[in-house]
Structure formats: structure tokens, C-alpha cells
N, C-alpha and C positions, 0 to 999 in steps of 0.2 A: 770447270767447276768454281763458282765465286766462294771465297770462305773471308769469312769477318770473325776476327777474335778480340773479344773486349778485352780489357783488364783496368784495374785503378779502384774496383769497388772496397769499400769496408765499412767500418763505424767512426762515426763522426758526432760529437756533441754538436747539439744546436749553436746556428751559429758559425760553425766550422767551415772549411772548405774541404774537397774532394777533386780530384782532376782524372775523368775516366778518360780511356782512349782505345779506340777500335782499329786494327791493323786489317788492311783489306788486300785484295789480289790487285797489282797494279793494272791487269788488263782494263778493269772498267771503273778503278779508283778515280782515276784524273776525268771522266768522262761524266762522269753520272752525280746526281743529287746525292748526298747522305745525309742520315737522320738518325736521332737519339728519341728512344720512347721508354719508355718506363709503363710497368705493372705491378699492381698490388693484388694479393689473391681476394679472388673474389670481383675483381672490376676486369673491364675491356683493358685493353692496353691502348695507350693513350700517347700522342705525338708530343714530343718535350722541345726539340730543336731541329731546324732543317737547313743545311747548307746547300746552295746550288752550285751546278758544275761552275767551271771557268766560262765556258759556253753560255752560259745564263747569268754571270756576271758576280757567280759565288756568293750572292745576297745571302743573309741568315735570317730566318724568321723563328720565333721563341712562343711557346705557350705563354698565355697571360699571367698563367701563375710563377712563371721562373723569369719573366722578363726584368732585366737590369739586374739577375743575379746569376744565371749563366750564361755562358759564353760558348757558343759552336766555332771550332776552327779546323782549319786542315792544315798538313805538314806535307807538299806533294811530293819531297824529297824522300820521305820516309813512308808514304801511303799509310797515312793514317789520320784520324780524325779525332778530335779530342773535345771535350766537355767539360770547359772549367766550372765549377758549381761553388758559389759563395753564399755566404748566410744563409746554410741549410735550415731547415724548419723540419718537424715532426713529419710534416706531411710531404717531404720529400721523399721519404723511406722508402723504397721499391726496387725491383729487380729494372735494370736499366736493359736494354738493346740497342745495338747498332742496327741500322737496316739501310740496304740501298735495294735499285731496281734496276735493270739492264734487261733490255729485249721482252718486257713484257714480266719478266720473272723477279719476284722479291727474293732477298736474300738477308736474312737474320742471322746475326751471331748468335750465341748460346746466353748471352745475359751475364751481367754482373749485380751483386748484392750490394746495394748501398743501406746501412742501416743507420738513424740518426737516433742516439739516444744518450741521455744525462748518466 
């Protein structure tokens, strides 16, 4: 069973920063792409950032809305993937989810709330 556990959410003022972390099962963490998604009430979950596996070069891609502000990264020694979020805006407020896929099955974390408020 693959388990993903997010942490690092909280309340931040506009322009502030937060760092989210996702701890994953070692057996798939190093061979699978890892993704961060976010969801606001009443809207679909949307992809924020993705980092490919080592096999596929570890390349990162971002939603246009977060390019230049968010950075996804992996720590292979700690089996974690992080999302550094800078210059946060009101519209970044959401529940953020970590996701991966293995053998055709999607695995999601429980989500962590990010609130942007002055």
C-alpha cells in the first residue's frame, strides 16, 4: 500500500511563503513522478506542479498560475517531495494534495490546507 502524507500547510499573508512536504513510501517514491494538486470548494482539483522520476530526467513542470513563484523538489534520502511557495496570492488558497501513480493506480495524500489572509 502506497501512503502519502502532506504537511506544512497553514495561514500566510499575501506575499508570504510556505513550504509543503509530502512523505512517500520508499518503494515507489524514487521511481514515480510526483505531483502537487490543489482544490478549492466547488471546483475540480487542478495540477500545480509535477516532477518526473529520475528515469525521466527529474524535470519539473508548473501550472502557468504558479510559474516563477512555486518550486517542486525531491529529497531522495528522505523520500519526500516539497513545494516551496513564494509570493503567495489570495487565489493560491486551497487544499493541496500530493499525488503519485504506480502500476496504473493513483495515490493521493489526505491534503493540507493553505489559507492566504491578511
